[in-house]
C-alpha positions in Angstrom: 6.2 -14.9 17.6 2.5 -13.7 16.6 0.5 -15.7 14.9 -0.4 -15.2 11.1 -3.4 -14.1 9.9 -5.3 -13.3 13.7 -7.5 -10.7 13.5 -6.6 -6.5 14.3 -7.3 -5.8 18.1 -6.6 -2.3 18.0 -9.7 -1.4 15.8 -12.9 -2.6 15.3 -13.3 -5.7 12.9 -15.0 -4.9 9.6 -13.2 -6.5 7.2 -13.5 -5.1 3.4 -10.9 -7.0 2.0 -10.4 -10.6 2.5 -6.8 -12.3 1.1 -7.4 -15.8 1.6 -4.4 -18.2 0.7 -3.5 -17.3 -2.7 -1.2 -18.2 -4.8 0.2 -16.3 -7.7 2.5 -17.3 -10.9 4.0 -15.3 -13.3 4.5 -16.9 -17.1 2.6 -20.0 -16.1 6.1 -21.3 -13.9 7.1 -19.0 -11.4 5.5 -19.1 -8.4 5.7 -15.7 -6.9 3.2 -16.2 -3.7 3.0 -19.0 -1.8 -0.3 -19.3 0.2 -0.8 -15.7 1.1 -3.7 -14.2 3.9 -4.3 -11.2 5.0 -7.4 -8.9 6.0 -8.1 -5.2 5.6 -10.5 -3.9 8.0 -12.5 -1.1 7.0 -11.1 2.4 7.9 -8.0 1.2 8.9 -4.1 1.6 8.2 -2.8 -1.6 7.2 0.7 -2.1 6.1 2.1 -4.8 4.2 6.0 -4.7 5.0 9.1 -6.5 3.6 12.2 -6.4 1.6 12.5 -5.8 -1.9 11.1 -9.1 -3.8 9.2 -10.3 -1.0 6.0 -10.0 -3.0 4.7 -7.0 -1.6 3.6 -5.6 -5.1 2.3 -8.7 -6.8 0.0 -8.7 -3.5 -1.4 -5.4 -4.1 -1.6 -5.9 -7.8 -3.2 -9.2 -7.5 -6.0 -7.3 -5.6 -6.2 -4.7 -8.0 -6.4 -6.7 -11.3 -3.4 -5.6 -12.4 -1.1 -9.4 -13.1 -2.7 -10.0 -16.3 -0.8 -7.1 -17.8 2.3 -9.3 -16.7 1.6 -12.3 -17.7 0.7 -13.2 -14.0 -2.4 -15.0 -12.4 -3.9 -15.5 -9.2 -4.1 -19.8 -9.4 -5.2 -20.7 -6.1 -7.2 -19.0 -3.0 -9.8 -16.3 -3.0 -10.0 -12.6 -2.9 -12.9 -11.1 -1.9 -14.1 -7.0 -1.4 -17.3 -6.7 0.6 -17.6 -10.6 0.4 -17.7 -10.3 -3.6 -14.9 -12.1 -5.1 -12.6 -10.1 -7.0 -9.7 -12.2 -8.3 -10.5 -12.4 -11.7 -12.4 -9.1 -12.3 -10.8 -6.5 -14.9 -9.2 -3.5 -13.4 -11.8 -1.0 -14.3 -14.4 -3.3 -12.5 -12.3 -3.1 -9.4 -11.7 0.6 -9.5 -15.8 1.0 -10.1 -16.1 -1.2 -6.6 -14.0 1.8 -4.9 -10.3 -0.1 -5.0 -7.7 2.1 -6.6 -4.0 1.5 -6.8 -1.2 4.0 -6.6 1.7 2.6 -8.3 5.4 2.0 -7.2 7.2 4.7 -8.8 3.9 7.1 -9.3 4.0 6.8 -12.9 2.0 10.3 -13.3 1.4 10.7 -17.2 4.5 13.3 -17.8 3.6 15.0 -20.6 0.7 16.3 -19.1 -0.3 19.0 -16.2 -0.6 17.9 -12.5 -4.1 19.2 -13.0 -4.5 17.4 -15.9 -3.1 14.0 -13.9 -5.6 14.7 -10.9 -8.7 15.1 -13.5 -7.7 11.7 -15.1 -8.5 10.2 -11.6 -12.1 11.2 -12.0 -12.4 9.6 -15.5 -14.9 6.9 -14.5 -17.2 9.1 -12.1 -20.5 10.0 -13.2 -21.5 12.6 -10.6 -21.3 15.8 -12.6 -18.6 18.6 -13.0 -19.4 20.3 -9.7 -18.7 17.4 -7.5 -15.3 16.8 -9.8 -14.5 20.4 -9.0 -15.2 20.0 -5.2 -13.2 17.0 -4.7 -10.3 18.9 -7.0 -10.1 21.4 -4.4 -10.1 19.0 -1.4 -7.0 17.7 -3.5 -5.5 20.9 -3.2 -6.0 21.5 0.2 -4.2 18.2 1.3 -1.7 19.1 -1.1 -1.2 22.8 -1.3 2.2 22.5 -3.1 0.1 20.7 -6.2 -2.2 23.9 -6.2 1.3 25.9 -6.9 2.3 23.6 -9.6 -1.1 22.7 -10.8 0.0 24.3 -14.6 3.3 22.6 -14.6 4.0 19.7 -17.1 3.9 16.4 -14.4 7.4 15.4 -16.0 9.1 18.7 -14.9 8.1 18.2 -11.2 10.2 16.8 -8.3 9.8 12.9 -7.1 7.8 14.4 -3.9 5.4 16.1 -5.9 4.9 13.1 -8.2 4.1 11.0 -5.4 1.3 13.9 -4.1 0.0 14.0 -7.5 -0.7 9.7 -7.4 -1.9 10.2 -4.2 -4.4 13.0 -5.5 -5.3 11.4 -8.5 -6.0 8.2 -6.7 -8.4 10.5 -4.4 -9.9 12.0 -7.3 -12.0 8.7 -8.3 -13.5 8.8 -4.5 -11.9 5.6 -3.4 -13.3 3.5 -0.7 -9.8 1.8 -0.5 -6.5 2.9 -1.5 -3.3 0.3 -2.4 -0.4 2.7 -2.0 2.9 1.0 -2.9 6.2 1.9 -2.0 4.8 5.5 -1.2 8.6 6.4 0.7 10.7 5.1 -2.6 13.0 7.9 -3.5 12.0 10.2 -1.4 13.7 12.8 1.2 13.0 11.6 5.2 10.9 15.0 5.5 9.1 14.2 2.6 8.3 11.0 3.4 7.0 11.9 6.9 4.8 14.6 5.1 3.1 12.1 3.0 2.4 9.3 5.6 0.7 12.3 7.7 -1.2 13.2 4.7 -2.1 9.6 4.2 -3.1 9.7 8.1 -5.0 12.7 7.5 -7.3 11.4 4.5 -7.8 8.4 6.5 -9.2 10.1 9.6 -11.2 12.8 7.8 -12.3 10.9 4.6 -12.7 7.6 6.0 -10.8 5.9 3.1 -9.3 2.7 4.1 -5.5 2.0 3.2 -3.6 -1.2 2.2 -0.1 0.1 1.8 3.1 -1.8 0.7 6.4 -0.3 2.2 10.3 -1.1 2.8 10.5 1.5 5.7 9.5 -0.3 8.5 10.2 2.0 11.2 7.6 5.0 9.2 4.9 2.0 8.5 4.1 0.6 11.5 4.4 4.0 13.4 1.3 5.1 11.0 -0.2 1.9 10.1 -3.0 -0.3 12.9 -1.9 -3.4 11.7 1.0 -4.6 9.9 1.6 -8.1 8.4 5.4 -9.1 7.4 6.1 -10.7 3.9 9.2 -13.2 3.1 9.8 -15.0 -0.2 6.4 -14.8 -0.9 4.8 -15.7 2.5 3.4 -13.9 5.4 5.6 -15.2 8.0 4.6 -12.5 10.9 1.6 -10.3 11.7 -0.1 -8.3 14.3 -1.1 -5.2 15.7 1.5 -2.2 14.6 2.6 -1.3 18.3 2.9 -5.1 19.0 5.2 -5.6 16.2 7.0 -2.3 17.3 7.8 -4.0 20.3 8.5 -7.3 19.0 12.3 -8.6 19.4 12.2 -9.8 15.7 11.0 -7.3 14.0 13.2 -4.7 15.8 16.6 -6.6 15.2 16.1 -7.3 12.1 13.8 -5.0 10.0 14.9 -2.0 12.2 18.4 -2.8 13.0 17.8 -2.6 16.8 18.1 -5.1 19.7 18.0 -4.7 23.5 21.5 -3.3 23.4 21.0 -0.4 20.9 21.7 -0.5 16.8 23.5 -3.5 15.0 25.9 -3.6 12.7 24.8 -4.5 9.3 26.9 -7.6 9.5 25.1 -8.5 13.0 21.8 -8.1 11.1 22.9 -9.8 8.4 23.9 -13.3 9.9 20.4 -12.9 11.9 18.8 -13.8 9.0 20.0 -17.6 9.3 18.7 -17.7 12.6 15.4 -15.7 12.7 12.7 -17.7 14.5 10.4 -17.9 11.9 12.5 -19.6 9.5 13.8 -22.4 11.9 
């Protein structure tokens, strides 16, 4: 097992985001996160992995400041962006600092066109129409399908097109860091690969840092530099993505593979009771 909360070793450590031992409670009684710590280095792709209900989305909302809308709050620990505490910041202030969240389920404005949706991402900017137009063209270069559908109402486009729109809208805010929640949800495998390839390209060409929450461990670990695995609101394992891909616990439980080949669902399910980090 890899040590929890150890820094990445495959990219230079210059952490933009530091989450230190946070606890999150909903409705003053429901404890969801139980001492979560993680680092997101500048210029990297960091994956937050785990099953449904593990605490991935709550972690992202704690960072972006969206917990209050769901009667949630960070009650312990700290969240720092560029060394400055942001755990109790207004979400709009967090966006202005360069941190933008792409919500699970995409959440496009269905009655607006694709292009109108994209332009809403530039709402906080004050650098002029020419700069916004140039970034809109950049988004269309990354997502040619959006150019074709730019006059279509978002509610009548496919799930893949809406996911592209959501990521493109985030790009329009000129972010330094994107919090990307479940980008593969509801998409065909070919589209999932396409979305992750674009994320990789944006990371490399635009220098955007990504923290992505994802249930599809196999795909996420192929594109991320570093990964954290959450279970029941705790980080149970973390390490460089290449090491996690080869870790026997990860391969056997999260990827359904072992040295003997693919395991049956019954074998994987029973393995849950004997995972080393739960003993």
